[in-house]
N, C-alpha and C positions, 0 to 999 in steps of 0.2 A: 252328227248323230253318233252315239256311243253304244257299246254293248256292256251292260252292267250285269254281272253274274252274282247271284246270292247263293252261297253254299250254306246249307242248314236252313233252307227255306221252310222246313216243317216247324221251325220256331215261329208259329203263326203270328202271334201278337207282335213280336219284334220285327218280323218281316213286314207286317202291315205298317208299322211305324216308319221303318227305314225306307222301304220302297214306296210307301204312301208319300213320304217326303219327296222322293224322286219324281213321282207322278206330278206333284205340285211345282216342280222346278222347271221354268220355261226352257232353260238351256238343255234339258234332257228330252225335249219334245222330238218325237220320231225315233227315239232310241229303243233298243231291245232290252227288256228285263228278263234275264234268263234265270230260272229257278231250278235248284237241284237239292234233293234230299234223299237219303237212303230209305226213309219212311215214305213210301209212295202215297199212302192214304193222307198223311198230313201235308204232303207236297200238293196234292190236288185240292185239299181244303184251302191252303194258302192261295193257290191260283184262283179259286172261286171268289175269295174275298177281294183279292187285288183286281180281278176282272171287273167286279162291281164298282170299286173305287175308280178304276180307269174309265169305265163306261160313263159314270156320273161326272167325270171331268173331260168328256168329249174325246175319249180315246187318244190321249197325247202320246202313249207309248204302246209298244207291242210286247205282250207278256207271253212267254213260252216256257213250259215246264219240260225238263229233261230227265230221263232215267239213266243216261250215260254221262258220267262226270266230265270226261274229256270233251264230249260234244258241247256240254254246257259252257266249258271254259274256252273253247276254240274262238279265237279272234276277239276275246274280251278286252276291254279297255280298263275295266275296274272289276275287282273280285272282292265281294264283301263276305267275310267269314263269321258265322255265328253258330258253330257246331258245339255239341256237348257229347264227347265220346263216352259211351257207357251209360249216358242218361242218369236220371235220378235213381232208377233201379236197373242194374244192381250197383252202379259205381259209387254214387254219392252215399248210398246207405252203407256200403263197405267202408268208405272214408270216415264215416262217423261212428259206426257201431264197433268196429274192431279197436280203435283207440280207446273207446269207453271201457273196454275190458282191462286196460292198463291204468284207468283213472284219468285219462287225458280227454278233456272236454273242449269242444270247439263251438264257434258261433256260425260261421259261414264256410270256412274250409275251402276257399277257391283260389287263393293267391299265394300265400306261403302257409306255414303250419304243415302238419303232416298231410292234411287233406289237399292243400295246394300243391305240395310236392307230387302226390300221386295223380292228381288231375293233370298236371303237366306231363308226367311220364307216359300217360296213356294217350295224350293229345299230340305231343310233338311228332311222333312218327307219322300220324295221319296228316298233319299239316305239311310235313316234308314231302309226302306223296302228292298233295295238292300242288306244292311249289314245283315239283319236278314235272308234273303235267303242264303247269303254266310255262315252264321254260321251253317246253316243246311246242305248245299251241298258242300261247299269248305271252311271249317273253317280255314285252314292254308294258304289260298291264300293271296297275297298282293294286297291291293286296292290302285291303283294309281289314285288320284283325280286331274283332270285338270279343273274341273268346278269352276267358280267364284261364290261367294266370297270364295276363298280357305281357309282363316283362320276359318271362322264360320262353313263351311261345314266339314272341316277336324276335327275341334275341337269337333263337335257334334258326329261324328262317333267314334273318339278315346274315348270320355268320356262315350258314351252310349252303345258301343258294344265291342266285343273281337276281332274285325278284325284288322289285321296288316294294318296300313294306313299311307300314306305319301301324302302331298299336293305338287303339281308340277306346275311350271310356267316356262316361258322362259326369264323372265326379268333379272335374275342373269347372264345367259350366254351372254346376249346382252349388259349388262351395260358398261363394259370397252370399247368395240368398239364404243358404242354410244357417249361416252365421248371423246375418243381419235381421232377417225376418222375425225370428222369435224375440229379438231385442227391440223391435219397433223402431228400427233405423231405416230410413228411406234409402233405396238403392240408386236414386238419381245421381248422376255426376260422380259415380264411384270409379276410381282408378285402382287397379289391382295388378299384382304380379305373382304368378304361381309357378313354382318349379320344385323338382325333387324326383321322386319315382312314382309310378302308378300306384294309386291307393295310399301313398304316403308322400304326396307333394305338399308343399308348404305355401301358405298365403303370406308371402314375404313383404308385400306392400299393400296397404289399405288406406286410401285417401279419399276424402270427399271434398269436392271443390278445392282441391290442391292442399288440403290439410290432413295430416296424419290422425286418423280416428281410432287407431288401435287402443290407446289408453281408455277412451270412453267405452269402446266395445268390451274390453276386459272388465271394466268396472261393472257394467250392466250384466255381463255374463256370469261373473262370480257372485252376484247378488240375486241371481235368478232362482225362483222357487224350485225346490226339488220334490220328487224325482222328475226327470225328463229324459229324453232320448239321446242327449248329446253330452252326457256327463263324462265319459271317457275322453272325448276330444277337449273338453274344457280343462280337465286335469292335465292333459299333455300341454295345452296352451299355458296353463298356470306354471308348470314346472320347466318347460323348454322355450316358452316365449312366443310361440306362433301356432296358428290354427292349421289343422290338417284338412286335406280335401275329402278324405273318405270317412264314412260314418263311424259312429262309436262302436257298433257291433263288429264291424270289420277291424277297427283299430285295436280293440281289446285283445285280439289274438295275434297281432303283429308284434307285440311287446311282452316282456316277461312279468309285468306288474299287476295284471288285473284278474286273470283266471288262474287261481291257485288253490289246489285242493287243501293245502294247509291253512288257508285263510278264506273259508267259504263265505264269510260275511262280506267280502269284496263284491260278490255277485249282486247282492242287494244294494250295497252302498253305491255302486256305479251303474246300477240298473242294466246289467249285462244279460242279453237274451241268449242263453245257451241253446244249442240245437236250432238256431233261427233258420238256417237254410233248409233243412229238411221240412220244417214247419211251413216255410214259404212254398216249397215244392208241392206239398200236399194241398195247400190252399189254391195254388195256381192250377193244379190238375182239376180240382173240384170246380173252380171258377170257369175253366175252359169247358167242362162238361155242361155247366149251367148256361153258358152264353153261346156255345158252339152253333147250335141249330139256328138261333136268331141271327148270328153273324152270317152264316152261309146262305140263309134264305132272304137276307135283307137286300132287296134289289135297289134300294135307295141309299145304300151305304156310301158315306163320304169320308174323306180324310180332310178335315176342315183347315188345319194350319200345319205348317212344318214344325216338327219337334226341335228340341235343342241338340239332338244327335248330330254329330259332325258329318256323317256320311254324305248326305246330299249337298252340303255346302262345299265339301272338298271337291266333289265332282263338278259342281257349278264353277268353282274358282279355276279349276284346271281347264274346263271347256271354254270359258269366256275370257280368261286372263284377268278377271276382276279379283283382286287379292282378298283373302279371308284369313283371319288368324284363328288357329286352333291350339289346344294343348295336346301335343302329339307325343307318342312314345317312340323314341328313335335311339340309335346307338350314340352313346355319350361322346366319345372321341373329342374330348376337350371342351364340351359345352358347359359342364359344371366341373370346375377345376379340382375340387376336393372329393370327387367320386371317381371310381375306376373308369378308365376309358372304355372298357369292354362291357360296362353296364348299360342297360336300357334305362334312359331317363325320360321324364315327362317335362317338357319345356315348351314355351311359346314357339309356334312355327307359323311362318307365312306361307300360304298356299297360293300358287298361281300356275300358269302354264308350264313353268319350269319344275313343278312338282312340290314336294314338301321341303321347306327351307327353314331349318331350325335356327333359333336365336341363341347366341352365346350368353350364358347367364353369369359366369364367373364363379366366385366362391359362395357357397351357402354358409350361413352361420355354423360354426364348427359343431355345435351340439346337434344341429339338424342333420348335417352330413354324417355324423357318427351314428345316429339312429337309422338313417337310410342304409348305411353300410351293413348293419346287422341283417337287413332284409336282402340286400344285394348278394351277400354271401350265399344265401339260400337259392336265389335265382340262378347264380352262375354255376353252382355245383349241381343243381337240378338239370340245367342245360347239359352240363358235361356228362352226367349220368345217362341222359337220353341219347346223346350223340356217340357215346362209347359203349353203351350196354354193359357198364361195369357196376356191380352192386356197391363197391366201396364208395362210389360217389353218391349213391342214394343214402347210404349210412351217414356220410359226412354232411350232406345237405340237412338231414334230420338232426344230427348232433349239433349243428350250428344254428338251427332254428330257435329263435328266442323263447317262444312259448314252450315248445316241446322239451328243450334242454333245461328249462326252469322247473319242469314237473317230474321228469323221468331220469333214471340213471343211464349210463352208457349201455349197459347190457340190456336194459329194458327197451331202449330206443332201437337197438339192432334187432332184438326179438320182434318188436312191433313192425319194423320194416319187413322182416321176413314173412310175418303173418299177412301183411298187406300184399306183398308180392304173390304169395300163394293164393290168396283170396281173389286177386284180380285175374288169375289164369290167363286166358288168351287175350284179355284186354291189354296186356303188356307183351312186348317182345321178350325173348329169352335174355336174362341177365347172367353174367358170369362173374 
């Protein structure tokens, strides 16, 4: 029996999916699911939903909500993190609206770009507090980080603490289907290899029945009717040779080619949804208001099948020693030869009782490594800013960001950073 602690349990739908998966996992039977969130109302709503799922699966786990974080963490074996520091309002609104005053537009703003930088800066100090609590009350626990930006947050914890940590996402699991399904290519007997960095990992190998199908995939993709939602990824595949794990709306702001005020026609040409994340947040808030009462009052609520999220499968593999492969975000340290050792990379990892065991990939095709390095520059300098509280590293992260530096001058970027620091107020520590 294990203790599984979910930090950010007020993220009700995500908690329902991840912990619902755990409830359906035989190896977790008899375990404690510990819930913690600073929003006590949302915390209790999550507990009510999970209690109903648990009841309808014959109570395989014990669900406990905590208002004290250290008590929630005490004696944990696994800690799942899904927090959003600052929330949609005010933090995400700040991340989008202030850059707009400079003519800098974004789509998602959660990984790199100016939005990703400041999301990391307000989140890293909080996660380090979690990790220090864990070092005290559950030093051997695994920290499963789902919060974006995964590379900067995971890197800070790995480099600053002794906590076992892996960064998790669902883009690896979704990648092959997102490429093949619209092209009417059956996914049976597909073999693939994916490696790179989070949200910019590459589908390096794509075989069906042992035959390379990339040429056929590209032929169909480039002849697909337009517009569609994957046009940015197709353009990257056309120019650099390989398909990306993360969606076109994300990828558009990780590179300098697509969102350009001097070429506004590119937005329509590549079907780029500017301000997509704020729009999603508004939709999710309204959706939750619409379904909240039905979910809370549904005594017959069930979680029918496990999702493709890695969390429950990692726990199952560690508890049973039955191995399971994930795409995990770990310290590079020679796993990908032509990326920096100190970078967080996304590579195949074998999970068993010995933990997360990453697989050495070797060299990426040089053009892919080169694109990854432009994003890694931002990750590493953002980490350094958060760990030193020095403004100069915030400026340098933003100055090296591909999209920001393609749009703004040096003076504009520094002024923008200063405006964002001021607007964040107490959501950030003091920088000097």
